[in-house]
C-alpha positions as CSV (number, residue, x, y, z in Angstrom):
1,M,-0.1,-0.1,0.0
2,K,1.4,3.8,-1.0
3,K,2.2,5.5,1.8
4,I,0.1,8.7,2.4
5,N,1.8,12.0,2.8
6,L,1.0,13.9,5.7
7,A,1.2,17.4,6.9
8,I,1.3,18.1,10.4
9,S,0.1,22.0,11.4
10,G,1.1,23.3,14.9
11,C,3.7,20.8,15.0
12,L,5.6,22.1,17.9
13,G,2.5,22.4,20.1
14,R,1.5,19.7,22.5
15,M,-0.4,17.6,20.1
16,G,2.0,18.2,17.0
17,Q,4.7,16.3,18.6
18,Q,2.3,13.6,19.7
19,L,1.4,13.3,16.4
20,I,5.0,13.4,14.9
21,K,5.8,10.5,17.3
22,S,2.8,8.6,16.6
23,S,3.2,9.2,12.8
24,K,6.7,7.6,12.8
25,N,5.4,4.4,14.3
26,N,2.6,4.4,12.1
27,K,3.7,2.2,8.8
28,N,0.5,4.1,6.9
29,F,2.2,7.3,6.9
30,K,4.9,9.5,5.8
31,L,5.8,12.7,7.3
32,A,5.7,15.1,4.3
33,A,5.6,18.7,6.1
34,L,5.8,20.4,9.3
35,T,4.3,23.7,10.0
36,E,4.1,26.9,12.3
37,N,2.0,29.9,12.1
38,R,5.6,31.4,12.0
39,A,8.7,31.1,10.6
40,I,11.1,29.0,12.6
41,S,14.8,28.1,11.6
42,K,14.9,24.3,12.6
43,K,14.5,20.5,11.6
44,I,12.4,17.9,13.1
45,A,12.8,14.1,11.9
46,G,14.9,15.3,9.2
47,I,12.0,17.7,7.6
48,K,12.3,21.7,8.1
49,L,9.8,23.7,9.8
50,D,7.8,25.7,7.1
51,I,4.9,28.3,7.4
52,N,1.6,27.4,6.2
53,T,1.8,27.8,3.0
54,E,0.8,26.6,-0.5
55,Q,3.9,25.4,-1.4
56,A,4.5,23.9,2.4
57,F,1.3,21.7,1.6
58,K,1.6,20.9,-2.1
59,K,3.1,17.6,-2.2
60,T,0.8,16.4,1.0
61,D,-2.3,14.2,0.7
62,V,-3.7,15.2,4.3
63,I,-3.3,17.8,6.8
64,I,-4.0,17.5,10.4
65,D,-4.3,20.5,12.2
66,F,-4.2,21.0,16.2
67,T,-3.7,24.9,15.9
68,V,-6.2,28.0,17.3
69,P,-9.4,28.9,15.1
70,N,-7.8,31.6,13.1
71,C,-4.8,29.4,11.8
72,T,-7.1,26.2,11.0
73,L,-9.0,28.8,8.8
74,D,-6.1,29.7,7.1
75,I,-5.3,26.4,6.9
76,L,-8.4,25.7,5.1
77,K,-7.9,28.6,2.7
78,I,-4.8,26.5,1.4
79,A,-6.3,22.9,1.7
80,S,-9.3,24.2,-0.6
81,K,-7.6,25.9,-3.2
82,L,-5.3,22.7,-3.2
83,K,-8.0,20.1,-2.8
84,K,-6.3,18.4,0.3
85,R,-7.8,16.9,2.9
86,V,-7.9,18.1,6.8
87,V,-8.3,16.6,10.0
88,I,-9.7,19.0,12.3
89,G,-8.8,18.8,15.7
90,T,-8.6,22.2,16.9
91,T,-11.3,23.7,19.8
92,G,-12.5,27.1,20.5
93,F,-14.7,28.0,17.1
94,T,-17.8,30.6,17.5
95,Q,-20.8,30.0,15.2
96,K,-19.8,31.7,12.4
97,E,-16.1,29.9,12.3
98,E,-18.1,26.6,12.3
99,A,-20.1,27.7,9.5
100,L,-16.8,28.7,7.6
101,I,-15.4,25.0,8.3
102,K,-18.9,23.8,6.8
103,K,-18.4,25.8,3.7
104,F,-14.9,24.8,2.9
105,S,-16.4,21.1,3.2
106,K,-18.6,21.5,0.2
107,N,-15.2,21.4,-1.9
108,I,-13.1,19.4,0.0
109,P,-13.0,16.4,2.5
110,I,-13.0,17.2,6.3
111,L,-13.3,15.6,9.2
112,K,-13.8,17.8,12.4
113,A,-13.7,16.3,16.5
114,G,-13.2,18.1,19.8
115,N,-11.5,14.9,21.0
116,M,-10.2,11.6,18.9
117,S,-10.7,9.2,21.4
118,L,-12.8,6.1,20.5
119,G,-13.8,6.3,24.5
120,V,-15.0,9.9,24.2
121,N,-17.1,9.5,21.1
122,L,-18.8,6.3,22.3
123,L,-19.5,8.7,25.4
124,M,-20.8,11.7,23.4
125,Y,-23.2,8.5,21.7
126,L,-24.2,7.3,25.1
127,T,-25.2,10.8,26.4
128,E,-27.0,11.6,23.5
129,I,-29.0,8.0,24.1
130,A,-29.5,9.2,27.8
131,S,-30.7,12.1,27.2
132,K,-33.0,11.0,24.5
133,S,-34.4,8.0,27.4
134,L,-34.8,10.6,30.2
135,N,-37.7,13.1,30.6
136,D,-37.8,16.9,31.1
137,E,-37.3,16.4,34.8
138,Y,-34.2,15.1,34.5
139,L,-31.6,18.3,34.6
140,S,-28.2,17.7,33.1
141,K,-24.6,19.5,33.3
142,V,-20.9,19.0,31.9
143,F,-17.9,18.7,34.0
144,E,-14.5,19.0,32.8
145,V,-10.6,18.7,34.1
146,H,-7.5,19.5,31.7
147,H,-4.0,20.6,32.2
148,K,-3.1,23.9,33.1
149,H,-2.0,25.3,29.6
150,K,-5.0,24.8,28.4
151,K,-6.5,28.0,27.2
152,D,-10.0,27.7,26.0
153,Y,-13.1,26.7,28.2
154,P,-15.0,24.8,28.3
155,S,-13.1,22.4,26.2
156,G,-14.1,21.0,22.6
157,T,-15.2,17.6,23.9
158,A,-17.5,18.9,26.8
159,L,-19.2,21.2,24.0
160,M,-19.3,17.9,22.1
161,L,-20.8,16.3,25.0
162,G,-23.8,19.6,26.0
163,K,-24.6,18.8,21.8
164,G,-25.2,15.7,22.9
165,I,-27.5,16.3,25.3
166,A,-29.0,18.8,23.2
167,D,-29.5,16.7,19.9
168,G,-30.6,13.9,22.1
169,K,-33.5,16.0,23.2
170,N,-33.9,17.1,19.4
171,K,-33.1,21.0,20.5
172,N,-30.6,23.3,19.5
173,F,-27.3,23.2,21.1
174,Y,-27.0,27.1,21.1
175,N,-30.4,27.7,22.7
176,L,-29.9,25.1,25.5
177,M,-25.9,26.5,26.5
178,G,-26.4,27.6,30.1
179,K,-23.1,29.3,32.4
180,K,-19.6,28.3,31.7
181,F,-17.6,28.3,35.0
182,L,-14.1,28.0,35.8
183,N,-12.3,26.3,38.0
184,K,-15.4,25.9,40.5
185,K,-15.2,23.5,43.4
186,S,-19.0,22.6,42.9
187,F,-21.7,24.4,39.9
188,P,-25.4,23.9,39.6
189,Y,-27.7,22.6,37.8
190,G,-30.3,24.5,35.4
191,K,-32.8,24.7,33.6
192,K,-30.1,25.1,30.2
193,I,-26.6,22.6,30.3
194,N,-24.1,24.5,32.7
195,F,-20.4,23.7,32.1
196,N,-17.6,23.8,34.8
197,S,-13.9,23.3,33.7
198,I,-11.0,22.4,36.0
199,R,-7.7,23.8,34.8
200,K,-4.9,22.1,37.0
201,G,-1.7,20.3,36.7
202,E,-0.7,18.0,33.7
203,I,-3.8,16.1,34.0
204,I,-4.6,14.9,30.1
205,G,-8.4,15.3,30.4
206,E,-11.5,14.2,32.4
207,H,-15.2,14.6,31.2
208,E,-18.3,13.6,32.9
209,V,-22.1,14.3,32.4
210,T,-24.5,14.2,34.8
211,F,-28.1,13.7,34.6
212,S,-30.2,14.3,37.9
213,S,-34.0,14.2,38.9
214,G,-33.7,15.1,41.9
215,K,-34.4,11.4,43.1
216,E,-31.3,10.3,41.4
217,I,-28.2,11.1,39.4
218,I,-26.8,9.1,36.7
219,K,-23.2,9.9,35.9
220,L,-21.4,9.0,32.3
221,N,-17.5,9.8,32.3
222,H,-14.2,9.2,30.7
223,E,-10.6,9.5,31.8
224,A,-7.6,10.0,29.5
225,Y,-4.3,8.4,30.6
226,D,-2.1,8.7,27.1
227,R,-2.1,11.5,24.9
228,A,-1.0,8.9,22.1
229,L,-5.0,8.1,22.3
230,Y,-5.9,11.7,20.3
231,S,-2.5,11.5,18.0
232,D,-3.6,7.6,17.1
233,G,-7.1,8.8,16.5
234,A,-6.4,11.4,14.6
235,L,-4.4,9.3,12.6
236,T,-6.9,6.6,12.0
237,A,-9.2,9.6,11.0
238,A,-6.6,11.1,8.3
239,K,-6.6,7.4,7.0
240,W,-10.2,7.1,7.0
241,L,-10.5,10.4,5.0
242,I,-8.6,9.6,2.0
243,S,-11.3,7.8,0.3
244,K,-13.9,10.1,1.3
245,K,-15.7,12.5,-0.9
246,P,-16.2,16.5,-0.2
247,G,-18.1,16.8,3.2
248,L,-17.9,17.3,7.1
249,Y,-17.3,14.2,8.7
250,S,-17.0,13.5,12.7
251,M,-15.3,10.4,14.2
252,R,-19.0,9.3,14.7
253,D,-19.2,9.0,10.9
254,L,-16.0,7.0,11.3
255,L,-17.3,4.7,13.8
256,N,-20.7,3.8,11.7
257,F,-22.4,5.3,15.2
258,K,-26.0,5.5,13.8
């Protein structure tokens, strides 16, 4: 089988470094480009770091992007022009930016996920089922913990889980989004979905969805112990995306959850 030429944007970030490591151990891929959004005179794995340009991505088949929203959108402009596939692990997009991603997906295949883990995507699926099964007496909230370096909150995964709750109720997520707390010891349920984010230490990721009727509590949770599970998931997504037509896909599509 011919190897897939891979580009990793945000290559100096935590996930970028992990992706480089995982791709070296994956026989399906060949590292073709490593980029950052600024010029850096450095080589990693024998590849000279480049900035995000058409020239940098010209010889790649797929780009994996774990950066920040404005950088991701710049990459999508280039990828759309070159007809390159893109796997997006970046989080923190606004509604307007989400709409732009959808627009780009009409031209190229894009897989976007707030979390690339199989377990987390299963958790989202179970969250949707639970939300659909429970009546309106049950209020819900989402709790997440990440390392102190993570800037955005709630995490992309927490927002995915919130969307799972909304989808289960067949309601618009943005209309159901409640308050967003940071580093609170406890936080309340509400008529809308409240979020609490903890930033401390070097924790890779913990997420919990809670439903309460006042008479009982139902908890669904996931803990990540190794960052490689995200990079392995992203590489699985990149391989899967190679055979797809233009469109906006998710890990749910890859895992064939109905």
